[in-house]
Backbone as CSV, one residue per row, in Angstrom:
resi,resn,N_x,N_y,N_z,CA_x,CA_y,CA_z,C_x,C_y,C_z
1,MET,0.944,-1.134,0.237,-0.053,-0.187,0.125,0.775,1.453,-0.265
2,GLU,2.199,1.114,0.918,2.594,2.353,1.416,3.458,2.381,-0.354
3,LYS,3.746,1.508,-1.019,4.624,1.668,-2.165,3.789,2.000,-2.927
4,ASN,3.037,1.796,-3.250,1.640,2.374,-4.449,1.612,3.451,-3.876
5,GLN,1.227,4.079,-2.927,0.946,5.766,-2.727,2.205,6.701,-2.939
6,SER,3.144,5.984,-2.905,4.753,6.802,-2.887,4.841,6.505,-4.317
7,LYS,4.370,5.354,-5.387,4.469,5.821,-6.629,3.299,7.024,-7.127
8,SER,2.084,6.361,-6.364,1.116,7.952,-7.004,1.344,9.647,-6.766
9,TYR,1.890,9.445,-5.942,2.798,10.631,-5.047,4.102,11.222,-6.912
10,PHE,4.761,10.308,-6.896,5.668,10.591,-8.084,4.901,11.168,-9.147
11,PHE,3.763,10.047,-9.645,2.964,10.624,-11.165,2.245,12.056,-10.470
12,ALA,1.755,11.895,-9.655,1.258,12.957,-9.616,1.874,14.396,-9.631
13,LEU,3.215,14.069,-9.030,3.974,15.381,-8.829,4.509,15.698,-10.529
14,SER,4.995,14.887,-10.894,5.559,15.062,-12.517,4.455,15.505,-13.447
15,ALA,3.309,15.421,-13.212,2.159,15.937,-13.910,1.936,17.499,-13.128
16,VAL,1.903,17.514,-12.036,1.746,18.874,-11.598,2.971,19.227,-12.177
17,LEU,4.501,18.869,-12.207,5.527,19.636,-12.613,5.488,20.398,-14.207
18,LEU,5.164,19.151,-15.136,4.381,19.404,-16.573,3.721,20.552,-16.514
19,TRP,2.274,19.829,-16.058,1.954,20.868,-16.183,1.965,22.535,-15.977
20,SER,3.068,22.406,-14.869,3.259,23.950,-14.382,4.457,24.633,-15.519
21,THR,4.446,23.964,-16.629,5.734,24.317,-17.300,4.730,25.093,-18.659
22,VAL,3.443,24.488,-18.530,2.597,25.013,-20.067,2.371,26.108,-20.610
23,ALA,1.805,27.050,-19.707,1.355,27.777,-19.599,2.746,29.015,-20.660
24,SER,4.085,28.917,-19.486,5.145,29.397,-20.396,5.377,28.934,-22.078
25,ALA,5.206,27.516,-21.914,5.199,26.837,-23.525,4.355,27.497,-24.474
26,PHE,3.168,27.354,-23.770,2.172,28.093,-24.923,2.609,29.528,-25.653
27,LYS,2.900,30.629,-24.635,2.940,32.448,-24.979,4.698,31.900,-25.750
28,LEU,5.413,31.165,-25.299,6.475,31.385,-26.255,6.368,30.527,-27.476
29,THR,5.676,29.946,-27.514,5.316,29.025,-29.159,5.111,29.953,-29.764
30,LEU,3.528,30.744,-29.450,2.735,31.728,-30.027,3.672,32.849,-30.186
31,ALA,4.754,32.823,-29.836,5.789,33.860,-30.507,5.800,33.719,-31.893
32,TYR,5.685,32.215,-32.325,6.380,31.848,-33.955,5.362,31.511,-34.360
33,PHE,4.221,30.509,-34.266,2.853,30.578,-34.456,1.794,30.935,-33.825
34,ASP,1.007,30.980,-35.037,-0.422,31.671,-34.265,-1.540,30.371,-33.704
35,ALA,-2.785,30.817,-33.136,-2.716,29.784,-32.448,-3.529,28.435,-33.283
36,LEU,-3.992,28.873,-34.392,-4.541,27.569,-35.055,-3.884,26.578,-35.456
37,GLN,-2.342,27.494,-35.965,-1.124,26.950,-36.205,-0.923,25.688,-35.259
38,LEU,-0.617,26.227,-34.012,-0.353,25.551,-32.580,-1.222,24.772,-32.123
39,LEU,-2.305,24.853,-32.389,-3.369,23.870,-32.311,-3.182,22.485,-33.299
40,LEU,-2.957,22.753,-34.518,-2.939,21.541,-35.278,-1.856,20.725,-35.213
41,TYR,-0.930,21.647,-35.690,0.466,20.727,-34.678,0.341,20.025,-33.064
42,ALA,0.210,20.591,-32.799,-0.173,20.117,-30.592,-0.817,18.497,-31.155
43,SER,-1.911,18.858,-31.529,-2.952,18.036,-31.171,-2.493,17.054,-32.168
44,PHE,-2.028,17.110,-32.938,-1.324,15.698,-34.219,-0.579,14.944,-33.130
45,PHE,-0.002,15.393,-32.263,1.478,15.123,-31.518,0.821,14.049,-30.376
46,SER,-0.144,15.110,-30.006,-0.705,14.454,-28.666,-1.398,13.383,-29.772
47,LEU,-2.326,12.818,-30.521,-2.777,11.912,-31.029,-1.873,10.318,-30.912
48,CYS,-0.331,11.268,-31.382,0.652,10.045,-31.259,0.861,9.432,-30.221
49,VAL,0.719,10.238,-28.421,1.392,9.830,-27.690,0.383,9.001,-27.809
50,PHE,-1.158,9.147,-27.489,-2.277,8.314,-27.448,-2.206,7.083,-28.056
51,PHE,-2.007,7.211,-29.067,-1.483,5.980,-30.123,-0.816,4.857,-29.143
52,VAL,0.909,5.552,-28.724,1.690,4.942,-28.320,1.346,4.454,-26.693
53,VAL,0.951,5.266,-26.205,0.632,4.522,-24.714,-0.852,3.620,-24.736
54,ILE,-1.292,3.531,-25.531,-2.305,2.643,-25.969,-2.127,1.428,-25.739
55,GLY,-0.988,1.408,-27.389,-0.926,0.061,-27.724,0.150,-0.803,-26.835
56,TYR,1.565,0.422,-25.916,1.646,-0.123,-24.660,1.094,-0.742,-23.965
57,GLN,-0.214,-0.057,-23.369,-1.109,-0.768,-22.642,-2.097,-1.981,-22.956
58,LYS,-2.221,-2.442,-24.749,-2.381,-3.264,-24.906,-3.957,-2.435,-25.075
59,LYS,-4.569,-1.075,-25.325,-5.940,-1.531,-24.836,-6.595,-1.446,-26.484
60,PHE,-5.632,-1.624,-27.369,-6.432,-1.217,-28.791,-7.906,-1.943,-28.850
61,TYR,-7.867,-2.670,-28.217,-8.917,-4.235,-28.580,-10.781,-3.441,-27.815
62,LEU,-10.321,-2.950,-27.481,-11.252,-1.825,-27.069,-12.020,-0.868,-27.851
63,LEU,-11.340,-0.735,-28.821,-12.175,0.251,-30.011,-13.198,-0.141,-30.501
64,LEU,-12.957,-1.606,-30.437,-14.290,-2.770,-31.240,-15.035,-2.844,-30.224
65,THR,-15.275,-2.439,-29.322,-16.388,-2.809,-27.915,-17.668,-1.386,-27.894
66,TYR,-17.025,-0.977,-28.786,-17.733,0.816,-28.638,-19.083,0.621,-29.570
67,SER,-20.167,0.894,-29.506,-21.212,0.975,-30.390,-21.138,2.478,-31.263
68,LYS,-22.174,2.862,-32.609,-21.434,3.458,-33.693,-22.116,5.170,-32.446
69,LYS,-23.121,4.882,-32.055,-23.524,5.725,-31.208,-22.598,6.953,-30.702
70,THR,-21.674,5.451,-29.683,-20.908,6.228,-28.365,-19.952,6.982,-29.735
71,TYR,-19.202,6.454,-30.952,-18.210,6.814,-31.625,-18.509,7.859,-32.258
72,PHE,-20.117,7.890,-32.282,-20.513,9.367,-32.882,-20.637,10.937,-31.542
73,GLN,-20.752,9.904,-30.414,-20.783,11.030,-29.029,-19.559,11.765,-29.330
74,LEU,-18.464,10.555,-28.970,-16.739,11.382,-28.893,-16.393,11.774,-30.307
75,ALA,-16.769,11.558,-31.066,-16.550,12.291,-32.213,-17.159,13.753,-32.083
76,LEU,-17.890,14.318,-31.646,-18.220,15.465,-31.371,-18.096,16.187,-30.107
77,LEU,-17.716,15.569,-29.003,-17.020,16.070,-28.160,-15.576,16.155,-28.753
78,GLY,-14.923,15.612,-29.608,-13.764,15.882,-30.141,-13.699,17.177,-31.099
79,LEU,-15.079,17.737,-31.014,-15.010,19.436,-31.277,-14.860,20.315,-30.612
80,ILE,-15.070,19.553,-29.086,-15.054,20.774,-28.157,-13.114,20.409,-27.606
81,ASN,-12.941,19.240,-27.794,-10.980,18.769,-26.826,-11.311,17.897,-28.107
82,PRO,-10.326,18.228,-28.947,-9.200,19.445,-28.683,-9.493,20.733,-29.204
83,PHE,-10.686,20.548,-30.658,-10.658,21.627,-31.354,-10.931,23.143,-31.038
84,ILE,-11.974,23.124,-30.416,-12.177,24.737,-29.962,-12.266,25.191,-28.679
85,TYR,-12.078,24.110,-27.489,-11.701,24.031,-26.502,-10.014,25.492,-26.324
86,TYR,-9.170,24.752,-27.742,-7.839,24.985,-26.930,-7.456,26.193,-28.086
87,LEU,-8.163,26.094,-29.165,-8.323,27.255,-29.999,-8.731,28.473,-29.585
88,MET,-9.741,28.423,-28.658,-9.990,30.144,-27.596,-9.081,29.670,-26.585
89,LEU,-8.448,28.941,-26.159,-7.475,29.015,-25.113,-5.925,29.679,-25.822
90,PHE,-6.158,29.163,-26.790,-4.313,29.644,-27.169,-4.369,31.116,-27.482
91,HIS,-6.011,31.602,-28.067,-5.946,32.790,-28.516,-5.980,33.594,-27.296
92,ALA,-6.717,33.249,-26.505,-6.491,33.901,-25.112,-5.007,34.530,-24.619
93,TYR,-4.219,33.310,-24.621,-2.757,33.680,-24.435,-2.073,34.566,-25.412
94,GLU,-2.757,34.702,-26.768,-1.991,35.288,-27.676,-2.595,36.870,-27.261
95,LEU,-3.790,37.066,-26.579,-3.891,38.634,-26.643,-3.882,39.295,-24.516
96,LEU,-3.446,37.829,-23.854,-3.199,38.015,-22.526,-1.531,37.907,-21.961
97,PRO,-1.003,38.448,-21.226,-0.150,37.790,-20.476,0.074,36.611,-20.295
98,ALA,0.700,35.813,-19.970,0.623,34.299,-19.460,0.039,34.387,-17.850
99,GLN,0.383,35.096,-17.350,0.192,35.594,-15.723,-1.133,35.850,-15.466
100,GLU,-1.881,36.188,-16.438,-3.170,36.630,-16.273,-4.517,34.994,-16.964
101,ALA,-3.972,34.816,-18.308,-4.651,33.896,-18.832,-4.544,32.379,-18.224
102,GLN,-3.738,31.994,-17.554,-3.621,30.865,-16.514,-4.397,30.498,-15.630
103,PRO,-4.469,31.940,-14.431,-4.857,31.572,-13.355,-6.538,32.136,-13.659
104,ILE,-7.108,32.358,-14.480,-8.818,32.456,-15.224,-9.177,31.177,-15.928
105,ASN,-8.064,30.639,-16.458,-8.438,29.532,-16.966,-8.198,28.348,-15.827
106,TYR,-7.857,28.530,-14.501,-7.464,27.335,-14.153,-8.687,27.615,-13.023
107,THR,-9.864,28.472,-13.034,-11.442,28.600,-12.529,-12.237,27.658,-13.163
108,TRP,-11.480,26.626,-14.061,-12.315,25.537,-14.553,-13.466,24.886,-13.429
109,ALA,-12.561,24.640,-12.513,-13.427,23.568,-11.385,-14.373,24.314,-10.914
110,LEU,-14.330,25.246,-10.923,-16.051,26.014,-10.122,-16.524,25.911,-11.343
111,THR,-16.641,26.515,-12.617,-17.673,26.184,-13.610,-18.202,25.101,-13.638
112,LEU,-17.504,23.982,-13.638,-17.722,22.739,-13.724,-19.278,22.645,-12.819
113,THR,-18.200,23.389,-11.620,-19.431,22.543,-10.175,-20.771,23.223,-11.368
114,TYR,-20.957,24.796,-11.512,-22.200,25.296,-11.649,-22.726,24.786,-12.300
115,LEU,-22.008,24.433,-13.795,-22.487,23.554,-15.005,-23.378,21.985,-14.767
116,SER,-22.659,21.780,-13.350,-23.046,20.243,-12.734,-24.470,20.341,-12.230
117,VAL,-24.899,21.646,-11.610,-26.535,22.128,-11.428,-27.262,22.150,-12.751
118,LEU,-26.792,22.843,-13.403,-27.823,22.657,-14.921,-27.668,21.153,-15.863
119,ILE,-26.932,20.844,-16.036,-26.797,19.312,-16.787,-26.793,18.034,-15.953
120,LEU,-26.393,17.995,-14.822,-26.521,16.829,-13.979,-27.436,16.913,-12.561
121,LYS,-28.089,18.244,-12.742,-29.387,18.187,-11.340,-28.371,18.275,-10.436
122,GLN,-27.481,18.529,-10.292,-26.770,18.436,-8.871,-26.977,19.827,-8.175
123,LYS,-26.648,19.765,-6.749,-27.655,21.123,-6.552,-26.114,22.106,-5.660
124,VAL,-26.472,23.086,-5.757,-25.171,24.162,-5.537,-25.802,24.580,-3.817
125,SER,-24.269,24.612,-3.044,-24.098,24.839,-1.610,-23.821,26.284,-1.468
126,LEU,-24.215,26.973,-0.731,-23.974,28.988,-0.173,-22.143,28.157,-0.252
127,TYR,-21.382,27.219,0.532,-19.818,27.618,-0.195,-19.930,27.623,-1.417
128,ASP,-20.282,26.985,-2.608,-19.800,26.949,-3.851,-20.175,28.798,-4.544
129,PHE,-21.179,28.811,-3.832,-21.693,30.614,-4.181,-20.257,31.155,-3.270
130,ILE,-19.910,31.036,-1.928,-18.741,31.485,-1.559,-17.476,31.514,-2.488
131,ALA,-17.519,30.243,-2.881,-16.409,29.813,-3.580,-16.208,30.913,-4.553
132,GLY,-17.341,30.838,-5.460,-17.390,31.502,-7.255,-17.077,33.351,-6.817
133,VAL,-17.537,33.671,-5.829,-17.705,35.363,-5.696,-16.243,35.433,-4.906
134,MET,-15.106,34.672,-4.184,-13.620,34.410,-4.400,-12.984,34.269,-5.720
135,CYS,-13.191,33.376,-6.280,-12.928,32.577,-7.336,-12.571,33.562,-8.753
136,TYR,-13.804,34.080,-8.625,-14.437,35.779,-9.525,-14.152,36.841,-9.334
137,PHE,-13.630,37.290,-8.174,-13.234,38.095,-7.699,-11.617,38.201,-8.198
138,GLY,-10.912,36.663,-7.803,-9.568,36.920,-7.909,-9.625,37.087,-9.220
139,VAL,-10.750,36.767,-10.177,-9.650,37.094,-12.175,-9.953,38.484,-12.251
140,LEU,-10.929,39.310,-11.190,-11.572,40.425,-11.478,-9.871,41.386,-11.498
141,VAL,-9.465,41.001,-10.185,-8.068,41.442,-9.589,-6.904,41.705,-10.469
142,ILE,-6.726,40.405,-11.101,-5.896,39.620,-12.274,-6.183,40.579,-12.831
143,SER,-7.136,40.823,-13.839,-7.777,41.034,-15.093,-7.330,42.809,-15.434
144,THR,-7.780,43.595,-14.482,-7.386,44.399,-14.128,-6.408,45.212,-13.103
145,HIS,-5.500,43.753,-13.013,-4.260,44.340,-12.236,-4.177,45.611,-11.117
146,GLY,-5.167,44.856,-10.419,-5.529,45.950,-9.147,-6.322,46.447,-8.926
147,ASP,-6.589,47.516,-10.330,-7.165,48.816,-10.563,-8.872,48.466,-10.387
148,LEU,-9.644,48.236,-9.011,-10.910,47.513,-9.526,-11.660,48.847,-9.536
149,LEU,-11.142,50.085,-9.021,-12.347,51.607,-9.190,-12.027,51.964,-10.671
150,ASN,-11.139,51.860,-11.111,-11.196,52.467,-13.123,-11.809,51.291,-13.730
151,PHE,-12.111,49.835,-13.015,-12.568,48.993,-13.910,-12.141,48.606,-15.364
152,SER,-10.603,48.831,-15.374,-10.076,49.095,-16.570,-9.792,47.823,-17.177
153,PHE,-9.832,46.588,-18.110,-9.046,45.266,-18.349,-7.946,45.253,-19.021
154,SER,-6.977,44.958,-18.845,-5.778,44.567,-19.420,-6.378,44.456,-20.962
155,ASN,-7.220,43.265,-21.752,-7.458,42.879,-22.994,-9.200,42.346,-22.741
156,LEU,-9.814,42.814,-22.718,-11.834,42.200,-22.210,-11.853,40.712,-23.172
157,THR,-11.294,40.817,-24.448,-11.265,40.088,-25.794,-10.834,38.544,-25.069
158,GLY,-9.390,39.106,-24.574,-8.583,37.903,-23.988,-9.223,37.400,-22.599
159,VAL,-9.846,37.804,-22.052,-10.168,37.437,-20.391,-11.747,36.987,-20.705
160,PHE,-12.626,37.200,-21.852,-13.875,36.318,-22.277,-13.304,35.018,-22.778
161,LEU,-12.212,34.827,-23.498,-12.331,33.662,-24.380,-11.649,32.761,-23.134
162,ALA,-10.787,33.516,-22.308,-9.885,32.932,-21.391,-10.967,32.001,-20.329
163,LEU,-11.991,32.457,-19.592,-13.193,32.222,-19.271,-14.410,30.956,-20.195
164,PHE,-14.343,31.683,-21.655,-15.014,30.733,-22.046,-14.521,29.410,-22.436
165,SER,-12.849,29.360,-22.166,-12.445,28.377,-22.445,-12.787,27.012,-21.101
166,THR,-12.909,28.004,-19.866,-12.837,26.932,-19.139,-14.504,26.555,-19.096
167,VAL,-15.659,27.373,-19.814,-17.044,26.396,-20.209,-17.094,25.361,-20.971
168,LEU,-15.943,25.653,-21.581,-15.853,24.256,-22.878,-15.443,23.000,-22.207
169,TRP,-14.529,23.345,-21.654,-13.644,22.274,-20.977,-14.709,21.537,-19.644
170,SER,-15.515,22.320,-19.510,-16.806,21.943,-18.221,-17.555,20.929,-18.869
171,LEU,-18.089,21.651,-20.017,-18.767,20.886,-20.294,-18.139,19.404,-21.273
172,TYR,-16.813,19.487,-21.813,-16.112,18.282,-22.521,-16.311,17.110,-21.644
173,TRP,-15.860,17.918,-20.473,-16.097,16.510,-19.326,-17.254,16.465,-18.381
174,LEU,-18.132,17.137,-18.322,-19.140,16.370,-17.750,-20.217,15.725,-18.593
175,TYR,-20.425,15.733,-20.349,-20.761,14.968,-20.589,-19.874,14.166,-21.293
176,ASN,-18.632,13.729,-20.655,-17.886,12.410,-20.645,-17.863,11.514,-19.674
177,THR,-18.716,12.357,-18.919,-19.046,11.226,-17.503,-20.382,10.542,-17.955
178,LYS,-21.136,10.600,-19.031,-22.331,10.349,-19.034,-21.922,9.195,-20.224
179,LEU,-20.814,9.045,-20.335,-20.169,7.747,-21.601,-19.271,6.798,-20.665
180,HIS,-19.933,5.226,-20.805,-19.284,4.428,-20.164,-17.590,4.132,-21.260
181,VAL,-16.561,4.974,-21.114,-15.626,4.788,-21.960,-14.296,4.712,-21.279
182,ASP,-13.260,4.163,-21.435,-11.799,3.950,-21.131,-11.420,5.676,-21.448
183,PRO,-10.911,6.384,-20.220,-10.294,7.585,-20.393,-9.792,8.141,-21.585
184,LEU,-8.468,7.091,-21.578,-7.604,7.310,-23.013,-8.264,6.634,-24.103
185,ILE,-9.103,5.834,-23.730,-9.216,5.467,-25.473,-10.251,6.818,-25.884
186,GLY,-11.176,7.266,-24.780,-12.055,8.367,-25.295,-11.226,9.275,-25.478
187,LEU,-10.197,9.675,-24.802,-9.095,10.769,-25.580,-8.976,10.554,-27.118
188,PHE,-8.694,9.415,-26.761,-7.752,9.221,-28.320,-8.581,9.350,-29.795
189,ILE,-9.907,8.635,-29.151,-11.523,8.961,-30.132,-11.641,10.713,-30.134
190,ASN,-11.804,11.367,-29.669,-11.823,12.365,-29.048,-10.389,13.544,-30.653
191,PHE,-9.112,13.267,-30.065,-7.825,13.459,-30.852,-8.547,12.733,-32.541
192,LEU,-8.520,12.033,-32.888,-8.496,11.378,-33.994,-9.632,11.642,-34.899
193,PHE,-10.648,12.363,-34.261,-11.541,12.703,-34.853,-11.292,14.404,-35.429
194,GLY,-11.157,14.976,-34.168,-11.048,16.290,-34.041,-9.587,16.453,-34.607
195,VAL,-8.765,16.079,-34.657,-7.417,16.676,-35.816,-7.733,16.792,-37.370
196,PRO,-8.649,15.555,-37.706,-8.646,16.290,-39.631,-9.643,17.159,-39.451
197,GLY,-10.637,17.310,-37.891,-11.174,18.713,-38.399,-10.668,19.989,-38.464
198,ILE,-9.555,20.127,-37.484,-8.769,21.241,-37.222,-7.880,21.395,-38.418
199,LEU,-7.859,20.832,-39.260,-6.628,21.010,-40.422,-8.083,21.304,-41.707
200,LEU,-9.421,20.757,-41.536,-9.956,21.016,-42.605,-10.442,22.220,-42.254
201,TYR,-10.137,22.558,-41.477,-10.910,24.293,-40.932,-9.672,25.497,-41.496
202,ALA,-8.456,24.680,-41.127,-7.387,25.347,-41.720,-7.267,25.551,-43.236
203,LEU,-7.457,24.401,-43.719,-8.009,24.932,-45.613,-9.290,25.527,-45.717
204,VAL,-10.164,25.142,-45.231,-11.327,25.752,-45.630,-11.439,27.080,-45.310
205,THR,-10.615,27.957,-44.110,-10.601,29.162,-43.890,-9.225,29.589,-44.892
206,SER,-8.203,28.576,-45.535,-6.994,29.620,-46.377,-6.498,29.431,-45.044
207,HIS,-6.048,29.044,-44.562,-5.148,29.527,-43.403,-4.125,28.939,-43.421
208,PRO,-2.852,29.839,-43.493,-1.293,29.285,-44.108,-0.600,28.602,-42.936
209,LEU,-0.254,27.636,-43.204,0.439,26.373,-42.671,2.318,27.272,-42.951
210,THR,2.428,27.606,-41.887,4.558,28.185,-42.456,4.902,26.589,-41.202
211,PHE,6.311,26.969,-41.544,7.000,25.770,-40.765,8.039,27.142,-40.061
212,ASN,8.345,27.106,-38.447,9.286,27.427,-38.055,9.765,26.474,-36.593
213,ILE,11.365,26.294,-37.199,11.605,25.142,-36.089,11.681,25.707,-34.728
214,TYR,11.509,26.401,-34.108,11.185,27.012,-32.629,9.673,26.535,-32.468
215,GLY,8.550,27.161,-33.586,7.358,26.365,-33.216,6.907,25.697,-33.114
216,PHE,7.535,24.602,-34.270,7.722,23.713,-33.934,8.042,21.987,-33.270
217,LEU,9.245,22.988,-32.686,9.339,21.915,-30.965,8.585,22.277,-30.354
218,GLY,8.102,23.794,-30.377,7.052,24.251,-28.927,5.956,23.147,-29.041
219,SER,5.598,23.133,-30.588,3.928,22.754,-30.253,4.405,21.185,-30.492
220,ILE,5.439,20.735,-30.449,5.672,18.993,-30.224,5.509,19.162,-28.033
221,TYR,6.358,20.035,-28.071,6.305,19.944,-25.815,4.747,20.121,-25.638
222,VAL,3.770,20.910,-26.243,2.692,21.242,-25.750,1.831,19.852,-26.137
223,GLY,2.067,19.167,-27.294,0.912,18.204,-27.648,1.716,17.461,-26.770
224,VAL,2.757,16.727,-26.367,3.173,15.685,-25.565,2.858,16.120,-24.083
225,PHE,3.004,17.216,-23.651,2.910,17.074,-22.609,1.297,18.101,-21.808
226,GLU,0.949,19.125,-22.433,-0.306,19.509,-21.882,-1.328,18.478,-22.904
227,MET,-0.952,17.891,-23.496,-2.433,17.410,-24.097,-2.219,15.663,-23.772
228,GLY,-0.981,15.632,-23.651,-0.740,14.022,-24.038,-0.439,13.203,-22.565
229,ILE,1.037,13.708,-22.368,1.444,12.504,-21.374,1.026,12.853,-19.472
230,THR,0.834,13.706,-19.482,0.558,14.632,-18.285,-0.724,13.763,-17.606
231,PHE,-1.640,13.523,-19.055,-2.949,13.105,-18.713,-2.970,11.412,-17.964
232,VAL,-1.591,10.971,-19.070,-1.706,9.476,-18.646,-1.025,9.913,-17.447
233,LEU,0.195,10.475,-16.777,0.653,10.245,-15.576,-0.644,10.505,-14.230
234,TRP,-1.381,11.748,-14.614,-2.690,11.874,-13.467,-3.236,10.824,-13.375
235,LEU,-3.710,10.171,-14.500,-4.743,8.992,-14.403,-4.161,7.563,-13.730
236,GLN,-2.402,7.451,-13.909,-1.859,6.354,-13.290,-1.930,7.183,-11.316
237,ALA,-1.566,8.198,-11.634,-1.365,8.659,-10.158,-3.066,8.691,-9.015
238,MET,-4.346,8.234,-9.940,-5.268,8.366,-9.251,-5.300,7.208,-9.048
239,LYS,-4.874,6.170,-9.916,-5.329,4.700,-10.093,-4.610,3.934,-8.652
240,LEU,-3.310,4.280,-8.732,-2.384,3.904,-7.555,-2.528,4.201,-6.275
241,SER,-3.167,5.671,-5.871,-3.700,6.094,-4.711,-4.516,5.567,-3.767
242,THR,-3.797,5.556,-2.516,-5.306,5.007,-1.608,-6.305,5.423,-1.523
243,ASN,-5.850,7.052,-1.586,-6.985,7.835,-1.608,-6.969,9.319,-2.264
244,THR,-7.948,9.670,-3.271,-7.300,10.703,-3.937,-7.201,12.124,-3.545
245,ALA,-8.220,12.422,-2.218,-7.889,13.178,-1.993,-6.355,14.085,-1.231
246,LYS,-5.447,12.898,-1.100,-4.016,12.776,-0.900,-3.199,13.463,-2.045
247,ILE,-4.157,13.450,-3.024,-3.010,13.326,-4.250,-3.965,15.218,-4.739
248,ALA,-5.127,15.414,-4.802,-5.689,16.069,-4.924,-5.607,17.609,-5.290
249,ASN,-4.990,17.848,-3.736,-4.435,18.949,-3.521,-2.826,19.453,-4.234
250,LEU,-2.353,18.618,-4.415,-1.158,18.741,-4.986,-1.300,19.495,-6.109
251,ILE,-2.448,19.531,-6.750,-2.970,20.389,-8.514,-2.856,21.569,-7.738
252,PHE,-2.939,22.233,-6.863,-2.749,23.558,-6.135,-1.220,23.929,-6.398
253,ILE,-0.425,23.641,-6.306,1.031,24.012,-6.099,1.109,24.650,-8.019
254,SER,0.530,24.021,-9.132,0.719,23.857,-10.153,0.616,25.744,-10.575
255,PRO,-0.283,26.366,-10.471,-0.291,27.596,-10.632,0.750,28.628,-10.067
256,PHE,1.088,28.624,-8.757,2.035,29.464,-8.292,3.550,29.236,-8.665
257,LEU,3.780,27.561,-9.119,5.162,27.068,-9.708,5.007,27.747,-11.228
258,SER,3.594,27.532,-12.058,3.806,28.138,-13.382,4.415,29.640,-13.043
259,LEU,3.471,30.642,-12.525,3.851,31.579,-12.281,5.803,31.995,-11.966
260,PHE,6.320,31.245,-11.487,7.594,31.482,-11.334,8.307,30.858,-12.873
261,PHE,7.462,30.453,-13.654,8.609,29.468,-14.998,8.017,30.586,-15.923
262,ILE,6.892,31.104,-15.707,6.734,32.329,-16.172,7.649,33.009,-16.104
263,SER,7.729,34.035,-15.083,9.136,34.774,-14.880,10.294,34.665,-15.618
264,PHE,10.453,33.074,-15.507,11.710,32.895,-15.230,11.951,32.501,-17.033
265,PHE,10.896,31.653,-17.827,11.258,31.599,-19.234,10.690,32.782,-20.473
266,VAL,9.649,33.099,-19.791,9.002,33.989,-20.806,9.547,35.682,-20.162
267,GLY,10.063,35.955,-18.966,10.432,37.143,-18.805,9.457,37.823,-18.421
268,GLU,8.197,37.701,-17.932,7.358,38.808,-17.940,7.690,38.936,-16.316
269,THR,6.932,39.958,-15.751,7.555,40.512,-14.526,5.997,40.229,-13.740
270,ILE,6.546,39.341,-12.760,4.928,39.001,-12.047,4.265,39.965,-11.669
271,LEU,3.014,40.725,-11.680,2.412,41.834,-11.012,2.121,41.631,-8.957
272,PHE,2.049,42.210,-8.015,1.531,41.632,-7.076,0.516,41.522,-7.457
273,SER,-0.637,42.398,-8.125,-1.793,42.076,-8.494,-2.353,40.790,-8.764
274,THR,-1.225,39.968,-9.356,-2.014,38.633,-9.993,-1.438,37.718,-8.642
275,PHE,-0.528,37.500,-8.119,-0.224,36.983,-6.914,-1.865,37.228,-6.032
276,ILE,-1.958,38.673,-5.475,-3.708,37.807,-5.148,-4.551,37.546,-5.456
277,GLY,-4.612,38.217,-6.699,-5.605,37.226,-7.657,-5.671,35.690,-7.235
278,LEU,-4.882,35.538,-7.607,-4.313,33.741,-7.439,-4.536,33.602,-6.233
279,ILE,-4.318,34.135,-5.088,-4.883,33.576,-3.854,-5.659,33.535,-3.730
280,PHE,-6.965,34.780,-4.292,-8.510,34.528,-4.086,-8.966,33.332,-4.353
281,ILE,-8.239,33.202,-6.012,-8.879,31.977,-6.648,-9.128,30.299,-5.694
282,ILE,-7.455,30.201,-5.414,-6.857,28.788,-4.540,-7.464,28.741,-3.576
283,ILE,-7.655,30.304,-2.833,-8.915,30.030,-1.642,-10.749,29.562,-1.493
284,GLY,-11.093,29.885,-3.103,-12.570,29.615,-3.509,-11.931,27.825,-3.658
285,LEU,-11.252,27.616,-4.471,-11.208,25.992,-4.983,-10.822,25.562,-3.895
286,LEU,-10.314,26.299,-2.764,-9.614,25.226,-1.330,-11.296,25.267,-0.949
287,ILE,-12.105,26.570,-0.668,-13.376,26.366,0.215,-14.259,25.145,-0.701
288,GLN,-14.450,24.912,-1.653,-15.563,24.027,-2.926,-14.745,22.835,-2.921
289,GLN,-13.377,22.377,-2.905,-13.276,21.292,-3.058,-13.358,20.739,-0.894
290,LYS,-12.779,21.305,0.149,-13.059,20.770,1.165,-14.992,20.612,1.456
291,MET,-15.426,21.140,1.084,-16.935,21.088,1.546,-17.569,20.058,0.749
292,LYS,-16.853,19.565,-0.245,-17.338,18.418,-1.492,-17.301,17.173,-0.337
293,VAL,-15.866,17.494,0.287,-15.597,16.413,1.032,-16.615,15.890,2.298
294,VAL,-16.803,17.029,2.770,-17.563,17.331,3.621,-18.735,16.658,3.743
295,ARG,-19.310,17.338,2.513,-20.658,16.735,2.055,-20.580,15.516,1.827
296,ARG,-20.190,14.699,1.618,-19.586,12.782,1.186,-19.556,12.538,2.303
């Protein structure tokens, strides 16, 4: 048991460390590729990762066990992830400093709770409301650089796209819960349909596809680590953990590590308002998570 828990911490911390680097990777790669081009290349490399992992785990036989209806549903979900979700997210990173886009996107867990009320008919508690106030106040502090009185956003379109991406991500996972599909296989099928959809969109819109070695390497990194292997690592951590709560809190390390990497690699000066806003977001998410545990 202790050995499995130690392995669980190793996989979870590895995932958290890698997730902490992706905001920097997004911003650096978007200096060479636009959002659509980054999405196309990164999604393809992510699809390759899932293919290799499924082969290693000998799970290809599962592809023959799902109905046409399930494949159709997974294909539709592929329009959300990777297509529309990451396109919106990458556009947000184009418009916003990484230190703003990353914490705002982190509020997806709260969005998930609110959408669960509408889709899964779950009840929202007073603590969920308090968590929402805390998180979105944090978003306001970050996006206005702490200038709350003037209510002046650094880029309102970018803030909207970052927030809208949390809705898309939450919808994707909520509808996934209704499908009895192996998570890894489900993602593979999503990307199997999503990548051709992205390519078709690029061709129909006559989007120029250029090559740049730095953008290409960045796309590989994003595809392998943000969209690919980190998901596998986290799944393995959850599988080995004796109590998922033991590793769930590790995810709160990620946004703070991310700010360090953004400062070090991207060269952004991290504003004091970013730290304050992020603390409000984390407190809100912790309130939400702790109250879920209590209600269980």
